[in-house]
LUMNUVEX-71626 format. One record per atom (N, C-alpha, C): x, y, z; residue in one letter. Coordinates in steps of 0.05 Angstrom, whole numbers, plus 5000, padded with zeros to 4 digits. Layout:
N
XYZa...
# end
This chain:
64
324889115339x326789235320x325789495310x327489685307x326789945297x326089935268x324390125260x323690145231x326090285217x326090255191x328090385175x328090685180x325790805181x325591095186x326591175213x325991015233x326991065260x330091055261x331190865247x334090845246x335291085232x334091165210x335091405196x334891655213x332591675227x332291905245x334391915267x334891675279x336891665300x339691735289x340291635265x342791705253x343092005249x340892135240x340892425236x341392565262x340092475284x340492605310x343392575319x344592345314x347392305321x349292485306x348692525280x350292705264x349992985274x347593065282x347193335293x348793375319x348693165336x350193185361x353193205357x354193035338x356993045331x357793315321x356193425303x356793685291x356793905313x354893885331x354694075353x357294075370x358193835377x360593815393x362993925377x363193855352x365493945336x365394255332x362994355328x362694645324x363494805349x362794695372x363494815398x366494825402x367694595396x370594575399x371994775380x370994785355x372194975336x371795265344x369395325353x368695605360x370395695384x370895505402x372495575426x375495545421x376195465397x378995425389x380595275410x379595025414x380994855434x380794565425x382194405440x382094115435x379694005450x378693775441x376493645454x377293545481x375393555500x375893445527x375693145525x376493015547x376292725548x373392635544x371592775558x368792705555x367692735527x368592955514x367692995486x368792785468x371392715472x372592505456x371192235460x370392185485x368991935491x366291935477x364792155478x362192175466x362492155435x364492285424x364792265395x365391985386x366891835402x367491555396x364891385398x363291445418x360691305421x358891355397x358791605389x357191675366x358091535341x360691525337x361791395313x361091095313x361290975337x360590695339x357590645333x355890805345x352990775341x352290825312x353591015299x352991075271x353890835254x356090715260x356990485244x354990245247x354090205271x352089985276x349490055261x348590305263x346190385250x346390355220x348690435209x349090415180x348890125171x349989945186x349789655180x346889565182x345489645203x342789565206x340989685184x341489925176x339990055154x340489895128x342889825122x343489675098x342089415098x342089275120x340689015122x337689055118x336589255130x333689305127x332989375099x334689535085x334189605057x334289355040x336189175045x336388925030x333888755034x332988735059x330588585065x328188695050x327988955049x325789085035x325889025005x328289004993x328488944965x327588654959x328088474977x327288194974x324288164975x322988314992x320088284996x318488384974x
# end
């Protein structure tokens, strides 16, 4: 299992990747491609899972 810091770091990388995709789309004044939309959905899913895992880890740390 990943440490709390590793999960937070991964979440930060995902946010940076999402922002990069969105900034590119905006700069090029276009709609997202199918691949970009797919990746954005994957990022959103991974972030949701990570957020849940982070909350669980934080709760475990409070109990200890």
